[in-house]
C-alpha positions as CSV (number, residue, x, y, z in Angstrom):
1,X,-7.3,9.1,10.0
2,X,-9.9,6.9,11.1
3,X,-11.6,7.4,14.4
4,X,-12.3,3.6,14.7
5,X,-10.2,2.9,17.3
6,X,-10.4,0.3,19.8
7,X,-11.0,1.4,23.4
8,X,-7.8,0.0,24.7
9,X,-5.7,2.6,23.3
10,X,-1.6,1.8,23.9
11,X,-1.7,4.7,26.0
12,X,-3.5,2.7,28.5
13,X,-1.6,-0.3,28.6
14,X,2.0,-1.0,29.5
15,X,4.2,-2.5,26.7
16,X,4.5,-5.7,28.6
17,X,0.7,-6.1,28.4
18,X,0.6,-5.2,24.7
19,X,3.4,-7.8,24.0
20,X,2.4,-10.5,26.1
21,X,4.7,-13.0,28.0
22,X,7.5,-14.2,26.0
23,X,8.4,-17.8,26.4
24,X,12.2,-18.8,26.5
25,X,11.2,-22.2,26.1
26,X,9.8,-22.0,22.8
27,X,11.5,-22.7,19.6
28,X,11.0,-19.5,18.2
29,X,13.8,-16.6,18.9
30,X,12.7,-14.3,21.4
31,X,13.2,-11.4,18.8
32,X,10.7,-13.1,16.6
33,X,8.2,-13.6,19.4
34,X,8.7,-9.7,20.3
35,X,8.3,-8.9,16.5
36,X,5.1,-11.1,15.9
37,X,3.4,-9.3,19.0
38,X,4.3,-6.1,18.0
39,X,3.0,-6.9,14.5
40,X,-0.2,-7.9,15.6
41,X,-0.6,-4.9,18.1
42,X,-0.2,-2.8,14.9
43,X,-2.7,-4.6,13.0
44,X,-5.4,-4.8,15.2
45,X,-4.8,-1.0,16.2
46,X,-3.8,-1.7,19.9
47,X,-0.7,0.6,18.4
48,X,-1.9,3.0,15.7
49,X,0.3,5.2,13.7
50,X,2.3,7.8,15.4
51,X,2.4,5.8,18.7
52,X,5.7,6.0,20.1
53,X,7.7,2.7,20.6
54,X,9.9,2.9,24.1
55,X,13.4,3.3,23.7
56,X,15.3,-0.2,23.3
57,X,16.9,0.0,26.8
58,X,13.7,0.8,28.4
59,X,11.9,-2.0,26.2
60,X,14.6,-4.5,27.0
61,X,14.1,-3.8,30.9
62,X,10.1,-3.6,30.8
63,X,10.2,-7.0,28.9
64,X,13.3,-8.7,30.6
65,X,14.9,-9.3,27.5
66,X,18.3,-8.2,26.0
67,X,18.9,-5.1,24.0
68,X,20.0,-7.0,21.1
69,X,16.6,-9.0,21.2
70,X,14.4,-5.7,21.1
71,X,17.0,-4.3,18.5
72,X,16.4,-7.3,16.2
73,X,12.4,-7.0,16.3
74,X,12.3,-3.4,15.8
75,X,14.9,-3.5,13.0
76,X,12.7,-6.1,11.1
77,X,9.5,-4.0,11.6
78,X,11.3,-1.0,10.4
79,X,12.2,-3.1,7.3
80,X,8.6,-4.0,6.9
81,X,7.4,-0.6,6.8
82,X,5.5,-0.9,10.0
83,X,7.7,1.0,12.2
84,X,9.6,4.5,11.1
85,X,12.8,5.9,12.9
86,X,12.6,9.7,13.2
87,X,16.0,11.2,13.9
88,X,16.4,12.8,17.4
89,X,12.8,11.6,18.3
90,X,12.6,7.8,18.8
91,X,10.7,4.8,16.8
92,X,7.0,5.2,15.9
93,X,4.3,3.2,14.2
94,X,4.3,4.3,10.6
95,X,1.3,6.1,9.2
96,X,-1.1,4.4,6.9
97,X,-2.3,5.7,3.7
98,X,-5.9,6.6,3.3
99,X,-7.5,6.7,0.0
100,X,-10.5,8.9,-0.6
101,X,-12.9,7.6,-3.4
102,X,-14.9,10.8,-3.7
103,X,-12.0,12.3,-6.0
104,X,-10.5,10.9,-9.1
105,X,-6.5,10.8,-8.6
106,X,-3.4,9.1,-9.6
107,X,-1.1,7.4,-6.9
108,X,1.5,9.9,-7.3
109,X,-1.2,12.7,-6.7
110,X,-2.5,11.0,-3.5
111,X,0.8,10.5,-2.2
112,X,1.9,14.2,-2.6
113,X,-1.5,15.4,-1.3
114,X,-0.6,13.3,2.0
115,X,2.7,14.7,2.5
116,X,4.4,11.5,1.2
117,X,7.2,11.0,-1.3
118,X,5.9,8.7,-4.1
119,X,8.0,6.9,-6.6
120,X,8.1,3.8,-8.6
121,X,9.9,1.0,-9.7
122,X,9.2,-0.5,-13.5
123,X,8.7,-3.9,-13.8
124,X,8.0,-3.5,-17.6
125,X,6.8,-1.3,-20.4
126,X,5.3,-3.3,-23.4
127,X,3.5,-3.2,-26.5
128,X,0.9,-5.6,-27.6
129,X,-2.5,-6.2,-28.8
130,X,-5.7,-6.3,-26.7
131,X,-7.1,-9.5,-25.0
132,X,-10.5,-10.7,-25.9
133,X,-11.5,-9.4,-22.2
134,X,-9.5,-5.9,-22.8
135,X,-11.3,-5.7,-26.3
136,X,-14.8,-5.9,-24.4
137,X,-13.8,-3.1,-21.7
138,X,-12.2,-1.0,-24.0
139,X,-14.6,-1.5,-27.1
140,X,-11.9,-1.9,-29.3
141,X,-11.5,-4.5,-32.2
142,X,-9.5,-7.4,-32.2
143,X,-5.9,-6.8,-33.0
144,X,-6.1,-3.5,-31.6
145,X,-2.6,-2.1,-30.3
146,X,-2.2,-1.3,-26.5
147,X,0.5,-0.2,-23.9
148,X,1.1,-2.2,-20.8
149,X,2.7,-1.0,-17.5
150,X,3.9,-2.9,-14.8
151,X,5.4,-1.0,-11.7
152,X,6.1,-1.4,-8.0
153,X,4.5,1.9,-6.1
154,X,6.3,3.2,-3.2
155,X,5.6,6.0,-0.5
156,X,8.6,7.3,1.2
157,X,10.8,4.3,0.5
158,X,7.7,1.7,1.7
159,X,6.1,-0.5,-1.0
160,X,2.5,0.1,-1.2
161,X,1.0,-1.5,-4.3
162,X,1.8,-3.8,-7.3
163,X,0.2,-2.0,-10.3
164,X,-0.8,-3.4,-13.8
165,X,-2.2,-0.8,-16.4
166,X,-3.2,-1.3,-20.0
167,X,-3.9,1.8,-22.4
168,X,-5.0,2.0,-25.9
169,X,-2.0,2.9,-27.9
170,X,-3.8,5.9,-29.8
171,X,-3.8,7.6,-26.2
172,X,-0.1,7.8,-26.1
173,X,2.6,8.4,-28.8
174,X,4.5,5.5,-27.1
175,X,4.9,3.4,-23.7
176,X,8.3,5.5,-22.9
177,X,6.8,8.8,-22.6
178,X,5.3,7.7,-19.2
179,X,7.6,8.3,-16.4
180,X,6.7,8.9,-12.7
181,X,2.8,9.3,-13.5
182,X,0.5,7.5,-16.2
183,X,-2.1,10.2,-15.6
184,X,0.4,13.2,-16.4
185,X,1.4,11.5,-19.8
186,X,-2.3,10.9,-20.6
187,X,-3.3,14.7,-19.6
188,X,-0.7,15.9,-22.1
189,X,-2.6,13.9,-24.9
190,X,-5.9,14.8,-23.6
191,X,-7.1,11.3,-22.5
192,X,-6.7,11.8,-18.7
193,X,-9.5,10.1,-17.2
194,X,-12.1,12.2,-15.8
195,X,-14.6,9.7,-14.9
196,X,-13.9,6.2,-13.4
197,X,-15.6,3.0,-12.2
198,X,-13.7,1.1,-9.5
199,X,-14.6,-2.5,-7.9
200,X,-12.8,-3.2,-4.8
201,X,-12.1,-6.7,-3.0
202,X,-10.2,-8.3,-0.4
203,X,-7.6,-11.0,-1.1
204,X,-4.6,-13.0,0.1
205,X,-1.2,-12.4,-1.6
206,X,0.2,-15.4,-3.7
207,X,3.8,-16.2,-3.2
208,X,5.1,-13.9,-6.0
209,X,2.9,-11.0,-5.2
210,X,4.3,-11.2,-1.8
211,X,7.6,-11.5,-2.5
212,X,7.3,-8.1,-4.7
213,X,5.7,-6.4,-2.1
214,X,7.9,-7.3,0.8
215,X,5.0,-8.9,2.7
216,X,4.5,-12.6,3.8
217,X,2.5,-15.1,1.4
218,X,-1.2,-15.3,2.7
219,X,-1.0,-11.7,4.0
220,X,-4.1,-9.5,3.6
221,X,-4.2,-6.9,0.7
222,X,-6.8,-5.0,-1.2
223,X,-7.1,-5.5,-5.1
224,X,-8.6,-2.4,-6.9
225,X,-9.8,-2.6,-10.4
226,X,-10.4,0.6,-12.3
227,X,-11.9,1.4,-15.7
228,X,-11.2,5.1,-16.7
229,X,-13.0,7.2,-18.9
230,X,-11.8,10.3,-20.9
231,X,-13.6,13.5,-21.5
232,X,-15.1,12.0,-24.8
233,X,-16.4,9.0,-23.0
234,X,-13.8,6.8,-24.3
235,X,-12.5,3.9,-22.1
236,X,-8.7,5.2,-22.1
237,X,-7.2,3.1,-18.9
238,X,-7.6,-0.3,-17.2
239,X,-5.5,-0.6,-13.9
240,X,-5.4,-3.6,-11.5
241,X,-3.8,-2.6,-8.1
242,X,-2.7,-4.8,-5.4
243,X,-2.5,-2.8,-2.3
244,X,-0.8,-3.9,0.9
245,X,-3.5,-4.2,3.7
246,X,-1.2,-3.2,6.4
247,X,-0.4,-0.1,5.0
248,X,-3.6,1.1,3.2
249,X,-6.9,2.5,4.1
250,X,-9.9,2.9,1.9
251,X,-12.2,6.1,2.9
252,X,-15.7,7.0,1.3
253,X,-17.8,9.9,2.2
254,X,-21.3,9.1,2.4
255,X,-24.5,11.4,2.3
256,X,-28.2,11.0,2.9
257,X,-29.9,10.2,-0.3
258,X,-33.1,11.5,1.1
């Protein structure tokens, strides 16, 4: 986890200071005001992963609102994946996933290495021919067959990413052999990437992407484009991933080149 944390950690602030005043005269319901304030505190790292949220009764008393107001606000943030409930322990700020780009690993391997439970929801598996852009990236002739995979990626039930992958058809016997992990399927045929080039940029999710990921249109995200190379130097994978900005961190280890 990153050590870059603001000096005003939650431990030094009361929740009434973190949330700020709730205005009963405003048009927005109190639970939505509370939900927005807690969401902002998480996004700005005033509240960080594993910080505990006070019990509903205590928080209601401190903020001067009803327990149902607190419950509705917290349940909404649990549904968004920003808070998590631990049986017998309480409610906590959900952990973020960090991606270390010093190692070439699949999404599933990343999640398992961090003690998370990954799974995917397939949107489509299809066969087609390369687009002109794909033909240039893969070094393939026009009309060459490729397999395309579109899916939602999850960690511990939380949507993490929307992923689009394209693989030359000669790398796999069929698209149906890909189950939980594309890299596991490519490893069986000898085409698992051993090297990759990646490009990252920030973006704002459009309405369609936001609906799939369970966030709001315009929310910040991270676009990662990967071009993977097999051991023989062939381009064997093109993947475009759209990661939730509120649940995914990028970590890179830097060394002095001198």
